[in-house]
N, C-alpha and C positions, 0 to 999 in steps of 0.2 A: 866860327868854324875852327876846329882843332887841326893840328898838324897831321894827325892820323887821317882825318877826313880828306884833307887835301891830297895826301899820299894815295889814298884809296881811289880818288877820282882819276889821278894820273895812271894808276895801274889799270883801272877799268878802260881808260882811253886806249892804252897800248894793247890790252887784251882784245878790244873791239877791232882794232886794226889787224891784229894777228888772225882773228876769226875771218875777217874780210879776205885776207891772203889765202886762208885755207879754202874759202868758197870760190876762189878763182880770180879775185880782184887784186892781182899782184902788182898792179901799177900804182897803187896808193902808197904814198910815202909820208912818214911823220918827220917833221922838221923842228926839233927842239932848239930853243935858244933862251938866253937870259935877257931880261929887259935892259934897256939902256942904263938905267940907274943901278942895276945889279941886285935889285930887291925881289924880283919875281922871276919864276921859271915859267916859260911859255912854250907852247908848241902849236903848230898848225898842220893840217892835213892837206896834201897836194897830190898831184899825179906826177909820175916819172917824166912824162913828156916835157913838163915845164922846167924840170931840173937839168935836162940835158943841154950842154953847151953846143951851140951850132957853129 
């Protein structure tokens, strides 16, 4: 897999979340981070309720 393929996957991921927001699912959140060894870029999808401090 080339670097361009990896980049296009992340772009598609963010575009999908943007489309969900346009459809009314504004509570979804993308949480990007770098792996502990610093070699990989990762992200996961969660909901706003989980991210709010109580």
